[in-house]
C-alpha positions as CSV (number, residue, x, y, z in Angstrom):
1,X,-47.2,-40.8,23.5
2,X,-48.6,-40.8,20.0
3,X,-49.2,-37.1,20.3
4,X,-45.6,-36.5,21.4
5,X,-44.3,-38.5,18.4
6,X,-46.6,-36.6,16.1
7,X,-45.4,-33.3,17.4
8,X,-41.8,-34.5,17.0
9,X,-42.4,-35.3,13.3
10,X,-44.2,-32.0,12.8
11,X,-41.3,-30.0,14.3
12,X,-38.8,-32.1,12.3
13,X,-40.7,-31.4,9.0
14,X,-40.9,-27.7,9.9
15,X,-37.1,-27.5,10.5
16,X,-36.4,-29.3,7.3
17,X,-38.7,-26.9,5.4
18,X,-36.9,-23.9,6.9
19,X,-33.6,-25.4,6.0
20,X,-34.7,-25.9,2.4
21,X,-36.0,-22.3,2.2
22,X,-32.7,-21.0,3.6
23,X,-30.8,-23.3,1.2
24,X,-32.9,-22.2,-1.7
25,X,-32.4,-18.5,-0.9
26,X,-28.7,-19.0,-0.5
27,X,-28.5,-20.8,-3.8
28,X,-30.3,-17.9,-5.5
29,X,-27.9,-15.5,-3.9
30,X,-24.9,-17.5,-5.0
31,X,-26.3,-17.7,-8.5
32,X,-27.0,-13.9,-8.6
33,X,-23.5,-13.1,-7.3
34,X,-22.0,-15.6,-9.9
35,X,-24.0,-14.0,-12.6
36,X,-22.7,-10.5,-11.6
37,X,-19.2,-11.8,-11.6
38,X,-19.7,-13.5,-15.0
39,X,-21.0,-10.2,-16.4
40,X,-17.9,-8.4,-15.2
41,X,-15.7,-11.0,-16.8
42,X,-17.5,-11.5,-20.1
43,X,-18.4,-7.8,-21.0
44,X,-15.9,-5.1,-22.1
45,X,-15.3,-1.8,-20.4
46,X,-15.5,1.7,-22.0
47,X,-14.2,5.1,-20.9
48,X,-16.6,7.8,-20.0
49,X,-15.5,11.4,-19.5
50,X,-16.7,13.4,-16.5
51,X,-16.2,17.2,-16.6
52,X,-15.4,19.0,-13.4
53,X,-16.1,22.8,-13.1
54,X,-13.2,25.1,-12.2
55,X,-12.3,24.9,-8.5
56,X,-12.9,28.7,-7.9
57,X,-16.4,28.4,-9.4
58,X,-15.9,31.2,-11.9
59,X,-14.8,31.8,-15.4
60,X,-12.2,34.4,-16.2
61,X,-10.8,35.8,-19.5
62,X,-8.1,38.0,-18.0
63,X,-5.5,37.6,-15.3
64,X,-3.0,40.0,-13.7
65,X,0.2,38.9,-12.1
66,X,1.6,40.6,-9.1
67,X,5.4,40.4,-8.8
68,X,6.3,36.9,-7.5
69,X,8.8,36.5,-4.7
70,X,11.1,33.7,-3.7
71,X,13.5,31.3,-5.3
72,X,12.3,29.7,-8.6
73,X,9.6,32.5,-8.9
74,X,10.4,33.3,-12.5
75,X,10.2,29.7,-13.7
76,X,6.9,29.2,-11.9
77,X,5.4,32.4,-13.3
78,X,6.5,31.4,-16.8
79,X,4.9,28.0,-16.4
80,X,1.6,29.5,-15.1
81,X,1.5,32.2,-17.8
82,X,2.1,29.6,-20.5
83,X,-0.9,27.6,-19.3
84,X,-3.2,30.6,-19.2
85,X,-2.2,31.7,-22.7
86,X,-2.7,28.2,-24.0
87,X,-6.2,28.3,-22.6
88,X,-7.0,31.7,-24.3
89,X,-6.8,33.8,-21.2
90,X,-5.3,37.3,-21.6
91,X,-2.3,37.8,-19.3
92,X,-1.3,41.2,-18.1
93,X,2.2,41.2,-16.5
94,X,3.5,43.8,-14.0
95,X,5.2,46.0,-16.6
96,X,2.2,46.2,-18.9
97,X,-0.1,46.8,-15.9
98,X,2.0,49.7,-14.7
99,X,1.8,51.2,-18.2
100,X,-2.0,50.9,-18.3
101,X,-2.4,52.3,-14.8
102,X,0.0,55.2,-15.5
103,X,-2.3,56.3,-18.3
104,X,-5.0,56.7,-15.7
105,X,-2.7,58.3,-13.1
106,X,-2.9,55.3,-10.8
107,X,0.1,54.1,-8.9
108,X,0.3,50.4,-8.0
109,X,2.4,49.3,-5.1
110,X,3.3,45.7,-4.2
111,X,0.4,45.6,-1.8
112,X,-3.2,45.6,-3.2
113,X,-6.0,46.3,-0.8
114,X,-9.7,45.9,-1.6
115,X,-10.2,49.5,-2.7
116,X,-7.2,49.6,-5.0
117,X,-8.2,46.2,-6.4
118,X,-11.6,47.5,-7.4
119,X,-10.0,50.6,-8.9
120,X,-7.7,48.5,-11.0
121,X,-10.7,46.4,-12.1
122,X,-12.5,49.5,-13.3
123,X,-9.6,50.3,-15.5
124,X,-8.7,46.9,-17.0
125,X,-12.1,45.2,-16.7
126,X,-13.3,42.0,-15.0
127,X,-10.2,40.0,-14.1
128,X,-8.3,38.1,-11.4
129,X,-5.1,39.2,-9.7
130,X,-2.7,36.4,-8.8
131,X,-0.1,36.9,-6.1
132,X,2.5,34.2,-6.0
133,X,4.9,33.7,-3.1
134,X,7.5,30.9,-3.3
135,X,7.9,29.7,0.3
136,X,10.4,27.0,-0.5
137,X,12.2,25.8,-3.7
138,X,15.1,23.6,-2.6
139,X,17.0,20.7,-4.1
140,X,18.4,17.8,-2.1
141,X,20.8,15.4,-3.6
142,X,21.8,12.2,-1.8
143,X,24.3,10.0,-3.7
144,X,25.6,7.8,-1.0
145,X,22.5,5.7,-0.3
146,X,22.4,1.9,-0.6
147,X,19.9,-0.9,-0.2
148,X,20.4,-4.6,0.2
149,X,18.1,-6.6,-2.1
150,X,17.2,-10.2,-2.0
151,X,17.7,-12.0,-5.3
152,X,17.0,-15.6,-6.4
153,X,19.4,-17.8,-8.4
154,X,17.3,-20.1,-10.6
155,X,20.4,-22.3,-11.4
156,X,21.4,-23.0,-7.8
157,X,17.8,-22.5,-6.5
158,X,19.1,-20.3,-3.7
159,X,18.6,-16.8,-2.4
160,X,21.4,-14.3,-2.2
161,X,21.9,-10.7,-1.3
162,X,23.1,-7.9,-3.6
163,X,23.8,-4.3,-2.7
164,X,22.1,-1.6,-4.8
165,X,23.8,1.8,-4.7
166,X,21.3,4.7,-5.0
167,X,21.6,8.4,-6.0
168,X,18.4,10.3,-5.3
169,X,17.4,13.9,-6.2
170,X,14.5,15.5,-4.4
171,X,12.9,18.9,-5.0
172,X,10.9,20.6,-2.2
173,X,8.4,23.1,-3.6
174,X,6.0,25.1,-1.4
175,X,4.1,27.9,-3.0
176,X,1.4,30.3,-1.7
177,X,-1.1,31.6,-4.3
178,X,-3.7,34.3,-3.6
179,X,-6.4,35.1,-6.1
180,X,-8.3,38.4,-5.9
181,X,-11.4,39.4,-7.8
182,X,-10.6,42.8,-9.4
183,X,-14.3,43.5,-9.8
184,X,-15.2,43.3,-6.1
185,X,-11.9,43.2,-4.4
186,X,-12.8,39.9,-2.7
187,X,-10.1,37.3,-2.1
188,X,-11.4,34.2,-3.9
189,X,-8.8,31.9,-2.4
190,X,-5.4,31.8,-0.7
191,X,-3.9,28.3,-1.0
192,X,-0.6,26.7,-0.2
193,X,0.7,24.0,-2.5
194,X,3.4,21.6,-1.3
195,X,5.2,19.1,-3.4
196,X,8.3,17.0,-3.0
197,X,8.9,14.9,-6.2
198,X,12.0,12.7,-6.4
199,X,14.0,10.7,-9.0
200,X,16.6,8.1,-8.3
201,X,19.2,6.1,-10.2
202,X,20.3,2.6,-9.0
203,X,23.5,0.7,-9.8
204,X,24.8,-2.7,-8.6
205,X,28.3,-1.7,-9.7
206,X,29.5,1.4,-8.0
207,X,27.9,4.8,-7.3
208,X,25.4,6.0,-10.0
209,X,25.0,9.5,-11.3
210,X,22.4,11.7,-9.6
211,X,19.3,12.5,-11.6
212,X,19.1,16.0,-13.0
213,X,17.9,18.7,-10.7
214,X,16.1,20.4,-13.5
215,X,14.2,17.3,-14.5
216,X,12.8,17.0,-10.9
217,X,12.1,20.7,-10.8
218,X,10.1,20.4,-14.0
219,X,8.0,17.7,-12.4
220,X,7.3,19.9,-9.3
221,X,6.4,22.9,-11.6
222,X,4.1,20.6,-13.6
223,X,2.3,19.5,-10.4
224,X,1.8,23.1,-9.4
225,X,0.6,24.2,-12.8
226,X,-1.9,21.4,-13.0
227,X,-3.3,22.3,-9.6
228,X,-3.7,26.0,-10.5
229,X,-5.2,25.0,-13.9
230,X,-8.0,23.1,-12.0
231,X,-8.7,26.3,-10.0
232,X,-9.4,28.3,-13.2
233,X,-10.5,25.9,-15.9
234,X,-12.9,23.0,-16.3
235,X,-11.0,19.7,-16.3
236,X,-12.0,16.1,-17.2
237,X,-11.4,12.7,-15.7
238,X,-12.2,9.3,-17.2
239,X,-14.1,6.5,-15.5
240,X,-14.3,3.0,-16.9
241,X,-17.7,1.4,-17.0
242,X,-19.1,-1.7,-18.6
243,X,-20.9,-2.0,-21.9
244,X,-22.8,-5.2,-22.6
245,X,-22.0,-7.0,-25.9
246,X,-24.4,-10.0,-25.9
247,X,-24.9,-11.6,-29.3
248,X,-28.6,-12.0,-28.5
249,X,-30.6,-8.9,-29.2
250,X,-27.9,-7.4,-31.4
251,X,-26.0,-5.8,-28.4
252,X,-22.6,-6.8,-29.9
253,X,-23.2,-4.6,-33.0
254,X,-23.9,-1.6,-30.8
255,X,-20.6,-2.2,-29.0
256,X,-18.7,-2.5,-32.2
257,X,-20.0,0.9,-33.4
258,X,-19.2,2.5,-30.0
259,X,-15.7,1.0,-30.1
260,X,-15.1,2.4,-33.6
261,X,-16.2,5.9,-32.3
262,X,-19.6,6.0,-34.0
263,X,-21.5,7.4,-31.1
264,X,-24.8,8.2,-33.0
265,X,-24.8,4.8,-34.7
266,X,-24.2,3.1,-31.4
267,X,-27.0,5.1,-29.8
268,X,-29.5,4.2,-32.6
269,X,-28.5,0.5,-32.5
270,X,-29.0,0.5,-28.7
271,X,-32.5,1.9,-29.1
272,X,-33.3,-0.7,-31.7
273,X,-31.8,-3.4,-29.5
274,X,-34.1,-2.5,-26.6
275,X,-37.2,-2.4,-28.7
276,X,-36.3,-5.8,-30.2
277,X,-35.7,-7.4,-26.8
278,X,-39.0,-5.9,-25.4
279,X,-40.9,-7.4,-28.3
280,X,-39.3,-10.8,-28.2
281,X,-41.5,-13.1,-26.0
282,X,-38.8,-15.6,-25.1
283,X,-35.9,-13.2,-24.6
284,X,-33.8,-13.9,-21.5
285,X,-34.2,-11.5,-18.6
286,X,-30.4,-11.0,-18.6
287,X,-30.4,-9.8,-22.2
288,X,-33.4,-7.5,-21.7
289,X,-31.7,-6.0,-18.6
290,X,-28.5,-5.5,-20.6
291,X,-30.4,-3.8,-23.4
292,X,-31.8,-1.3,-20.9
293,X,-28.4,-0.8,-19.4
294,X,-26.7,-0.2,-22.8
295,X,-29.2,2.5,-23.7
296,X,-28.7,4.1,-20.3
297,X,-25.0,4.1,-21.0
298,X,-25.5,5.7,-24.4
299,X,-27.5,8.5,-22.8
300,X,-24.7,8.8,-20.2
301,X,-22.1,9.2,-22.9
302,X,-24.3,11.9,-24.6
303,X,-24.6,13.7,-21.2
304,X,-28.3,13.2,-20.9
305,X,-28.0,12.0,-17.3
306,X,-31.7,12.0,-16.4
307,X,-32.5,9.6,-19.3
308,X,-29.5,7.5,-18.4
309,X,-30.7,7.1,-14.8
310,X,-34.1,6.1,-16.1
311,X,-32.8,3.2,-18.2
312,X,-30.2,2.1,-15.6
313,X,-33.0,1.9,-13.0
314,X,-35.1,-0.2,-15.3
315,X,-32.1,-2.6,-15.8
316,X,-31.7,-2.7,-12.0
317,X,-35.3,-3.8,-11.5
318,X,-34.9,-6.7,-13.9
319,X,-31.4,-7.8,-12.9
320,X,-29.9,-6.0,-9.9
321,X,-26.1,-6.1,-9.5
322,X,-22.9,-4.2,-8.8
323,X,-22.3,-3.2,-12.4
324,X,-25.6,-1.2,-12.7
325,X,-25.2,0.2,-9.1
326,X,-21.8,1.6,-9.9
327,X,-23.0,3.1,-13.2
328,X,-25.9,4.7,-11.4
329,X,-23.5,6.2,-8.8
330,X,-21.1,7.5,-11.5
331,X,-24.1,9.0,-13.5
332,X,-25.3,10.8,-10.4
333,X,-21.8,12.2,-9.9
334,X,-21.6,13.3,-13.5
335,X,-25.0,15.0,-13.1
336,X,-23.9,16.9,-10.0
337,X,-20.8,18.1,-11.8
338,X,-22.8,19.2,-14.8
339,X,-25.1,21.2,-12.5
340,X,-22.1,22.9,-10.8
341,X,-20.7,23.7,-14.3
342,X,-24.0,25.2,-15.3
343,X,-23.9,27.5,-12.2
344,X,-20.5,28.6,-13.3
345,X,-21.7,29.4,-16.8
346,X,-24.8,31.2,-15.4
347,X,-22.7,33.3,-13.0
348,X,-20.3,34.1,-15.9
349,X,-23.2,35.3,-18.0
350,X,-24.5,37.5,-15.2
351,X,-21.0,39.0,-14.7
352,X,-20.7,39.7,-18.4
353,X,-24.1,41.4,-18.4
354,X,-23.1,43.5,-15.3
355,X,-19.8,44.5,-17.0
356,X,-21.7,45.5,-20.2
357,X,-24.1,47.6,-18.2
358,X,-21.3,49.3,-16.2
359,X,-19.4,50.0,-19.5
360,X,-22.5,51.6,-21.0
361,X,-23.1,53.7,-17.9
362,X,-19.5,54.8,-17.9
363,X,-19.7,55.8,-21.6
364,X,-23.0,57.6,-21.1
365,X,-21.6,59.4,-18.0
366,X,-18.5,60.4,-20.0
367,X,-20.6,61.8,-22.8
368,X,-22.7,63.7,-20.4
369,X,-19.7,65.2,-18.7
370,X,-17.8,65.9,-21.9
371,X,-17.4,69.6,-22.7
372,X,-18.3,70.8,-26.2
373,X,-18.3,74.2,-28.1
374,X,-21.9,74.7,-27.0
375,X,-20.9,74.3,-23.3
376,X,-18.1,76.9,-23.6
377,X,-20.4,79.4,-25.4
378,X,-23.1,78.8,-22.7
379,X,-20.5,79.4,-19.9
380,X,-19.3,82.6,-21.6
381,X,-22.9,83.9,-22.1
382,X,-23.5,83.3,-18.3
383,X,-20.5,85.6,-17.6
384,X,-18.5,82.9,-15.9
385,X,-14.9,84.2,-15.3
386,X,-12.4,83.2,-17.9
387,X,-10.1,81.6,-15.3
388,X,-12.9,79.3,-14.1
389,X,-13.7,78.3,-17.7
390,X,-10.0,77.5,-18.3
391,X,-9.9,75.4,-15.1
392,X,-13.1,73.6,-16.2
393,X,-11.5,72.7,-19.5
394,X,-8.3,71.5,-17.9
395,X,-10.2,69.1,-15.5
396,X,-12.8,67.8,-17.9
397,X,-13.1,65.4,-20.9
398,X,-13.4,67.6,-24.0
399,X,-14.7,67.1,-27.5
400,X,-14.1,70.5,-29.2
401,X,-14.6,71.4,-32.9
402,X,-11.8,73.8,-33.8
403,X,-12.3,74.1,-37.5
404,X,-12.0,77.6,-39.1
405,X,-15.8,78.1,-39.1
406,X,-16.1,76.9,-35.5
407,X,-13.4,79.3,-34.3
408,X,-15.2,82.2,-36.0
409,X,-18.4,81.3,-34.2
410,X,-16.6,81.1,-30.9
411,X,-15.0,84.5,-31.4
412,X,-18.4,86.0,-32.4
413,X,-19.9,84.5,-29.3
414,X,-17.5,86.4,-27.2
415,X,-15.3,83.5,-26.0
416,X,-11.9,84.8,-24.7
417,X,-8.8,84.2,-26.9
418,X,-7.0,82.2,-24.2
419,X,-10.0,79.9,-23.8
420,X,-10.1,79.3,-27.6
421,X,-6.3,78.5,-27.6
422,X,-6.8,76.0,-24.8
423,X,-9.7,74.5,-26.6
424,X,-7.4,74.0,-29.7
425,X,-4.9,72.2,-27.4
426,X,-7.5,69.9,-25.8
427,X,-9.6,69.0,-28.8
């Protein structure tokens, strides 16, 4: 019996001990969650920019527009050209392209296959060809709509219904854009963009006027231009993250400098804050964790993502929480985007080098195949028929010297008169 009672008390003590441990762990968890929530409420947020590479993964400095087809095509092309020009990209329109190609005896039809694309690229250099097809550009106006709204009368403290008359203008825009690399003839992308923005006016006293069709169209064109811009150019987004401004450790001074736009000063202060906190024996863990976090954030702002992650992780070890976890996640995302952007830059450098080599080779080839006075004298001395020499001159690049002295030398070398006359025409 005593043994049973003893076992009962033992089990009861054990259960109480377990309950106390669970209660203690739960209390620690609640305190930690509360601390994270307090950090979120008591510390300010800052905006950090993330740069995205162009969606096509390439850089271009010249674009060629194929004729656009469909309703609203001219307005869309004008909007796209304006954006390219504003971003310092040379734009060659259809008329100018035809002029350039005509100089090289090249005829461009509306359809561009891979071979003709490469041929055009050799003439005008590395560039992209944009073919725009407007599949739909339509406006819908509905001015007989209405909606019953519930209102509240504060004087009578009762609800009542009022009818709102609505006039709504909607624009449906659907556009196909194909992008072709004029260096390789490869189609980079063929995308369809679909937008349907709308504006509405409301009135509680009769039918309102419909919103302007042109205002809604401008919105649709702006959406399309923005999407195409992101295909060809890097673009930025902002993310808001916390920056700790504890009075202890001097963190508030670093935040003040950052808020005023003094990035280097805020960076130096954040370095000093961390050193001060590490060398202060009785510093609170929270402040030390915040000091690590702030220096990580400063490295983040300066695009040194590896260093930023290093300090964020130290902060996480001391005082884990949602704020640091989110900052680590955003930093990793920014690092990935920067690596993608670097690939784009590297590929652009490679393409530029290729283009330079091709240009040099073309120039060298042209020089090697260019007829000079010495070539004509050599052909004459080898007894090549005059008609063949004339045909060779007509179908070749020429760089003749037709000065008085040179003409005398050609005559003395036995070059036929009709050959000399053609040389004077082709010099």
